[in-house]
C-alpha positions as CSV (number, residue, x, y, z in Angstrom):
1,M,-15.4,5.0,12.5
2,T,-13.5,8.0,11.8
3,H,-9.6,8.4,11.6
4,K,-9.1,12.0,11.7
5,K,-6.1,11.9,14.1
6,E,-4.3,9.2,12.0
7,T,-5.0,10.8,8.4
8,Q,-3.6,14.2,9.8
9,F,-0.4,12.5,10.8
10,L,-0.2,10.8,7.3
11,N,-1.1,14.3,5.7
12,K,1.8,15.8,7.5
13,Q,4.1,13.3,6.2
14,I,2.7,13.8,2.8
15,E,3.6,17.7,3.2
16,K,6.9,17.0,4.3
17,L,7.7,15.8,0.7
18,E,7.4,19.2,-0.6
19,A,9.6,20.8,2.0
20,E,12.6,22.7,0.5
21,D,15.1,21.1,2.9
22,F,13.6,17.6,2.4
23,D,15.7,14.7,3.4
24,L,14.6,11.3,2.1
25,E,16.2,9.1,4.6
26,A,15.0,11.2,7.6
27,W,11.4,11.3,5.9
28,K,11.6,7.3,5.6
29,S,12.5,7.0,9.0
30,G,9.6,8.9,10.4
31,T,7.2,7.5,8.0
32,I,8.2,4.1,9.0
33,V,7.8,4.9,12.7
34,L,4.3,6.2,12.0
35,L,3.2,3.2,9.8
36,E,4.4,0.8,12.4
37,R,2.3,2.7,14.9
38,L,-0.7,2.5,12.9
39,F,-0.6,-0.9,11.2
40,G,2.0,-2.9,12.9
41,V,5.7,-3.7,12.3
42,D,5.1,-6.3,9.8
43,N,3.1,-4.4,7.2
44,Q,3.8,-4.3,3.4
45,K,3.5,-0.5,3.4
46,I,6.6,-0.5,5.6
47,R,8.7,-2.6,3.3
48,Q,7.6,-0.3,0.3
49,V,8.8,2.7,2.2
50,E,12.2,1.1,2.7
51,K,12.5,0.2,-0.9
52,I,12.4,3.8,-1.8
53,K,15.9,4.5,-3.0
54,Y,17.6,7.6,-4.4
55,D,20.2,6.0,-6.7
56,Q,23.4,8.2,-6.6
57,S,25.6,5.7,-8.8
58,S,27.2,7.3,-11.9
59,W,25.4,4.9,-14.1
60,A,21.9,6.0,-12.6
61,L,22.7,9.6,-13.0
62,R,23.8,9.2,-16.7
63,E,20.6,7.3,-17.4
64,A,18.3,9.7,-15.7
65,K,17.2,13.2,-17.0
66,G,18.7,14.6,-13.7
67,S,19.0,14.0,-10.2
68,K,15.9,16.2,-9.6
69,N,13.8,13.8,-11.6
70,M,14.9,10.7,-9.3
71,M,14.1,12.6,-6.3
72,E,10.8,13.5,-7.7
73,T,10.0,9.7,-8.3
74,C,11.1,8.9,-4.6
75,K,8.6,11.6,-3.5
76,R,5.9,10.2,-5.8
77,Q,6.4,6.8,-4.6
78,G,6.3,7.9,-0.9
79,K,3.1,9.9,-1.5
80,E,1.3,6.9,-3.3
81,I,2.3,4.7,-0.2
82,L,0.7,7.1,2.2
83,E,-2.4,7.7,0.2
84,I,-2.9,3.9,0.2
85,A,-2.5,4.1,4.0
86,K,-5.2,6.6,4.3
87,D,-7.4,4.5,2.0
88,E,-6.8,1.4,4.1
89,L,-7.7,3.4,7.3
90,E,-10.8,4.8,5.7
91,Y,-12.1,1.4,4.3
92,F,-10.7,-1.3,6.9
93,G,-9.7,0.6,10.0
94,T,-6.6,0.0,12.0
95,P,-5.8,-3.7,12.9
96,E,-6.8,-3.3,16.6
97,E,-10.3,-2.2,15.4
98,V,-11.3,-5.5,13.9
99,T,-14.1,-6.8,16.1
100,D,-13.8,-10.4,15.2
101,A,-10.6,-11.9,16.5
102,Q,-10.5,-14.8,13.9
103,S,-11.0,-12.5,10.8
104,A,-8.3,-10.1,11.4
105,P,-5.5,-12.5,10.5
106,F,-7.2,-13.8,7.5
107,K,-8.0,-10.0,6.3
108,T,-4.4,-9.4,7.0
109,T,-3.6,-12.3,4.7
110,I,-5.8,-11.0,1.9
111,V,-4.4,-7.4,2.1
112,Q,-0.9,-8.6,2.0
113,A,-1.4,-11.0,-0.8
114,M,-2.9,-8.0,-2.8
115,E,-0.2,-5.7,-1.6
116,Q,2.7,-8.0,-2.5
117,E,1.2,-8.7,-5.9
118,L,-0.3,-5.6,-7.1
119,K,1.3,-2.3,-7.8
120,I,0.1,0.8,-5.7
121,A,-2.2,2.2,-8.5
122,Q,-3.7,-1.5,-9.0
123,Y,-4.3,-2.0,-5.5
124,R,-6.1,1.4,-5.2
125,E,-8.2,0.5,-8.2
126,V,-9.2,-2.8,-6.8
127,V,-10.2,-1.2,-3.5
128,Q,-12.3,1.3,-5.3
129,I,-14.1,-1.5,-7.4
130,I,-14.7,-3.3,-4.2
131,H,-16.2,-0.2,-2.5
132,A,-18.2,1.1,-5.6
133,D,-21.7,1.8,-5.2
134,K,-22.9,-0.7,-8.1
135,P,-24.9,-3.8,-8.1
136,L,-22.6,-6.9,-7.1
137,D,-22.7,-8.4,-10.7
138,E,-21.4,-5.2,-12.2
139,K,-18.5,-5.1,-9.5
140,Q,-17.7,-8.5,-10.2
141,K,-17.2,-7.9,-13.9
142,D,-15.3,-4.6,-13.2
143,L,-13.0,-6.6,-10.9
144,I,-12.4,-9.4,-13.2
145,D,-11.8,-7.0,-16.1
146,A,-9.1,-5.1,-13.9
147,L,-7.4,-8.2,-12.7
148,N,-7.2,-9.7,-16.1
149,G,-5.8,-6.4,-17.2
150,Y,-2.8,-6.6,-14.8
151,G,-1.8,-10.0,-16.4
152,H,-3.3,-13.5,-16.2
153,E,-0.7,-14.6,-13.3
154,V,-1.7,-11.7,-10.9
155,T,-5.0,-13.4,-9.8
156,D,-3.2,-16.8,-9.6
157,H,-0.5,-15.3,-7.5
158,I,-2.9,-13.5,-5.1
159,L,-4.9,-16.7,-4.7
160,T,-1.9,-18.7,-4.2
161,A,-0.6,-16.7,-1.6
162,I,-3.9,-16.6,0.5
163,L,-4.4,-20.3,0.1
164,L,-0.8,-21.2,1.3
165,S,-0.8,-18.6,4.2
166,E,-0.5,-20.1,7.8
167,Q,-3.8,-18.4,8.6
168,T,-5.6,-20.2,5.8
169,K,-4.0,-23.7,6.4
170,K,-5.1,-23.5,10.1
171,H,-8.8,-23.3,8.9
172,L,-8.7,-26.0,6.3
């Protein structure tokens, strides 16, 4: 299923990151409203946008090479979150599109566990491996190598989050 409209809205938010009169707080507010509409109010991407902060404390300004660099970091974080949202739409669709009512909460549990434990770039890499046009045994090896590369605790934390979720407990 195509998500042309949704992707266009996300692209508009990405374009706003480059505006000369860019206002981080206004951008965050608009982005949160859009993500809530697309993915629901309790989505990890919304929490990630909320965490984007432009630290203006004197200590942060002394440590940074300049306030422009801090703002560029905020913009990069915002762009990565929206790129992930576009990937999720492409690969998984919106939550309303899930046809099997019982699989939706469990799918959400898996995605949330990965989003909570992985960095944005790591999440993207895992999704790319899962959707790669390769034989299953190659994808398994690539996925194991990637997860091991993130640290031995990452896989444990993802699996623990999935197993201890309310949705999983209902089915065990």
